[in-house]
N, C-alpha and C positions, 0 to 999 in steps of 0.2 A: 151953070159951074159944078152942081150938087150931082148931075148925073154924070158929065165926065169923072169925076172922081172914083164915081160906083163903078162905072167901067174899069178903072183902072184899079181898084182894088179890087175885083171878080178875076181881072187878068194875072194880078200878082198871084192872087191866092192858089187860082188854078195852075200857074207856074211853080209855084213853091211845091203843089201837092204832086205836080209830076216827076218832078227832080226826085221827091222823099219815095215813089215808087220805085222809079228807076234805083237809086241807090239802096234801098232796102231789099230790092228782091232782083235786081237785072245784074248791075254794074257798079262796083263799088273801087274808089281809087285806095291805091296803098303804098307804102312808102316801103323801099327795100331798105331793111338794115342790116349791115354785113358784108363781107364780102364771098361768102361760100357760093354765090351762082355765076360769080365772075368767070368768064367774060360775058355771059349773055344778057346781064345784067349786074348792074353796079351797086355800090354803098350808096343810098340816099336817092336811089332812081324811083320816080312814079309813075305806076303800072295801073291799069284799069284789070281785074277779077271778074270774070264772068259769073257770078250766084248761081243764075238761072239754069244754065246747062247740067248742074250737078245736080240740085234739089230739087226739081220735077222731071227729072229722069228722059232729062230730051239726049243725053250722052254721058257714057259711062267714062269712067277714068281708065287714060288708055298709057300705056306705057310710053315714056317721052315727054307727058304731060306736064308741063311745070304749073305746082298746086300749093295753093295757100290752105294751110292746117292748123289749129290748135296743137299746140306742142304738146304731147301725151304724160311730159314730164312735169307741165303747168301750163293747165288750159287758159290762162288769162293772158297766156303768151303765142303767138302765132308765127310759125315759120314758110320759109318757100324753100321748095324742093324741087327736083323733077323724080317723076315715080320712074323707077328700075323694075321692080318685081310686083306682077300682081297675085292675087288669091291663088294659090296651090301652085305656083313658080319656086323651083328651089335657085337660091340666088347663094352666089360665094363671090369673095374675092381672089383672085391670085396672083398676088405682087402685084396690085393696081389694077389688074384687067378684068373688069364685071363680066362673070359668066353667069349666063338663067337657063337653065333647063342644060346645061352640059354643052351651051357653045357661048363661046366668047362675044359680048354687045358691043355691037360697033356704033361708037359715042365719038360723032365727030363736032359737037358743042363741050367737048372736053381737051383743051389741048393736051401737048405733050407737058409743059412747062406746069402746068396745073394741077398733073396727077401724084399723087405718091405710088409707094410701091409694097404698102401695107398687104396683107391676108386677112381675108375673113372667113371664117370655118361656115360650109356651107348652111342653109336654113331654106327650112320650108316654110312660105309665107303662108299664114293663119286664112282659113276663110273671112272674108269681108275686111282683110286688110290690105295694105301695101307698104311694100318696102321702096325708100328714097332717097335719095342722095343729090347732097350739092355738087356742082357743076366742078367747082375750083376744091378736089378732092382733098388736098394737104390743108385746107381752113374751114373744114365742112362739119358743123355736128349735125350727125345724121342718123340714118337708121343702123349703121354699122356701130355706133353706142348705143342709141337706145332702144332698136327695133323697129317693127313695122308699126304704123299708122292706120289706128281704126278708120273703116270710110266715113263712119261719121264724124271725126273730127276734120273732112276735108271739106273746105267748104265755100272752093272756088278755083276755079283756072285762069291763069294769068295770061291775057289777052293782047293787051296793047298795052305800049310804053308811052306817056305824052310828056315826060319832063327828065333829064334836058332834050330841047327840042331835036337836038341834033342824033338821039335813039329814038327819036318818032318812027312808030311803026308797029307789027306786031314783034309779039314776044317769041324769040326761037326757041 
């Protein structure tokens, strides 16, 4: 009986250690709060973010990635937004149309009813920083308001939605 209990404790300890490694270094569950990423991500939706891809240099932050980062205005809060401008890009918004390096950006993830008609002056994205926007432009607090996000504030890429079950799958 004691031998079986020892095996059980060993297996439980190993399982907890593996779960901790996965959560701390690879994937982390995140709850979406707010409507700024609709329709791709809904308020209260749960997603897994990949922390490994950016942290260890296995992937670069790319235009179109949905990233999670520490909010520059209050690093105790994290935000989820889509990367629009890369370091060195010239980004502007002309009556709701995002223009990157003098070319209108194709944004199939932003439905017409979620666009606004706001204009933002051209801005060159500094080295080591990224220009991010929410997909629901009329309800998003993003780089148009507070500027670009430093690379070291970005800690994950949204990769998989798991709740509600109707949204199960890759994050668009």
